[in-house]
C-alpha positions in Angstrom: 0.0 0.0 0.0 2.8 2.4 0.9 4.3 2.1 -2.6 0.9 2.5 -4.3 0.8 -1.0 -5.7 -2.1 -2.2 -3.6 -5.3 -0.2 -3.0 -6.1 0.5 0.6 -9.8 -0.2 0.2 -9.0 -3.7 -1.3 -6.6 -4.4 1.5 -9.2 -3.6 4.2 -11.8 -5.6 2.4 -9.6 -8.7 2.4 -8.1 -8.1 5.8 -11.0 -9.4 8.0 -9.1 -11.4 10.5 -5.3 -10.9 11.2 -3.5 -13.7 12.8 -0.2 -13.2 14.5 1.8 -16.5 14.6 5.1 -16.1 16.5 8.1 -17.5 14.9 9.1 -21.2 15.8 12.0 -20.0 18.0 9.4 -18.3 20.3 7.3 -21.5 20.6 9.7 -24.3 21.1 7.0 -26.3 22.9 5.4 -26.8 19.5 8.5 -28.4 17.9 8.0 -32.0 19.1 4.4 -32.1 17.8 5.6 -30.6 14.5 8.3 -33.1 14.2 5.9 -36.0 14.7 3.5 -34.4 12.2 6.2 -33.9 9.5 7.7 -37.3 10.2 4.4 -39.0 9.5 4.0 -36.9 6.3 7.5 -37.7 5.1 7.2 -41.4 5.8 3.9 -41.5 3.8 5.6 -39.8 0.9 8.6 -42.0 1.1 7.3 -45.5 2.0 10.7 -47.1 1.3 12.4 -45.1 4.0 13.6 -47.1 7.0 13.4 -44.1 9.3 10.7 -44.6 12.0 11.5 -42.2 14.8 14.1 -39.9 16.3 16.1 -40.6 19.5 15.4 -38.4 22.5 18.8 -36.8 22.2 18.1 -36.0 18.5 14.7 -34.4 19.5 16.4 -32.3 22.1 19.0 -31.2 19.7 16.4 -30.3 17.1 14.4 -28.4 19.7 17.5 -26.2 20.3 18.1 -25.3 16.7 17.2 -21.7 15.8 14.9 -22.6 12.8 15.4 -19.3 11.0 13.2 -20.6 8.2 10.5 -21.4 10.8 8.1 -24.3 10.1 9.0 -24.7 6.4 12.7 -25.2 7.3 11.8 -27.7 10.0 9.6 -29.6 7.5 12.3 -29.7 4.8 14.8 -30.9 7.4 12.6 -33.8 8.5 12.0 -34.7 4.8 15.8 -34.7 4.2 16.4 -37.0 7.2 13.6 -39.4 6.1 14.8 -39.6 2.6 18.5 -39.9 3.5 18.3 -41.8 6.7 19.7 -45.3 6.8 18.4 -46.6 10.3 15.0 -46.8 12.0 16.1 -44.5 14.8 17.9 -41.2 13.8 20.6 -40.5 16.4 22.8 -37.4 17.0 25.7 -38.6 14.8 23.3 -39.2 11.9 21.8 -35.7 12.4 25.0 -33.7 12.3 25.7 -33.9 8.5 22.1 -32.7 7.8 22.2 -29.6 10.2 21.5 -26.3 8.5 24.6 -24.5 7.2 24.3 -21.6 9.7 24.5 -23.8 12.8 28.3 -23.4 13.0 30.9 -25.9 13.8 30.5 -25.9 17.5 29.2 -29.3 18.7 25.9 -29.5 20.6 26.6 -30.2 24.2 24.2 -33.2 24.2 26.6 -34.8 21.7 29.3 -35.0 24.4 26.7 -36.2 27.0 25.8 -39.1 24.6 29.4 -40.4 24.5 30.0 -40.3 28.3 28.1 -39.4 31.4 29.1 -35.9 32.6 27.9 -34.0 35.6 24.5 -32.3 35.1 26.0 -28.9 36.2 28.7 -29.2 33.6 26.2 -30.1 30.9 24.0 -27.1 31.8 27.0 -24.8 31.8 28.0 -26.1 28.3 24.5 -25.9 27.0 24.1 -22.3 28.2 27.5 -21.3 26.6 26.4 -23.1 23.4 23.1 -21.2 23.4 24.9 -17.9 23.9 27.3 -18.7 21.1 24.4 -19.7 18.8 22.8 -16.3 19.5 25.9 -14.4 18.5 26.9 -13.6 22.1 23.5 -12.1 22.9 22.9 -13.3 26.4 19.4 -11.8 26.6 18.3 -13.6 23.4 19.9 -16.9 24.6 18.2 -16.6 28.0 14.8 -16.0 26.3 15.3 -19.1 24.0 16.4 -21.2 27.0 13.5 -20.0 29.1 15.7 -18.6 31.9 16.4 -15.2 33.3 19.5 -13.5 31.9 20.8 -13.2 35.4 21.1 -17.0 35.6 23.5 -16.8 32.7 25.5 -14.1 34.4 25.6 -16.1 37.7 26.7 -19.3 36.0 29.5 -17.4 34.2 30.7 -15.9 37.4 30.6 -19.3 39.1 32.7 -20.8 36.2 35.2 -17.9 36.3 34.2 -16.6 32.8 34.9 -12.9 32.6 31.8 -10.7 31.8 31.6 -9.3 28.2 
């Protein structure tokens, strides 16, 4: 409308109900249900695929991804895993080659936890650091995505001897 390409009266005639749907990164609780839905669709489209489900660790890792492309990116990701998967259960090592390009090279903390048992406090600290890194150093954004207060990140960093930035 601002550029004069769409008439205002037509816009308001069509704009009866406006729905605001937050991005996927703001509604992480929806990710498991969406994964199940898209997995079912992908399996129906690819009946020869052996993939049946995702391991809990894989689901957790997928829930932590930023999904900049929102639901469409998640759907395409699931389709890729179903088409290229070679086992019934997709585990973290099988997930890694299919991660979106912008996820960086830093390994997900749950990958280390899968290889060996590490103390929960250490896992939490590594996960928080990973989230902050994934958010480009923005601790407020990382705290929001993790569902914690930013002061929790600051306290954890002080306890670990990490200098404030």
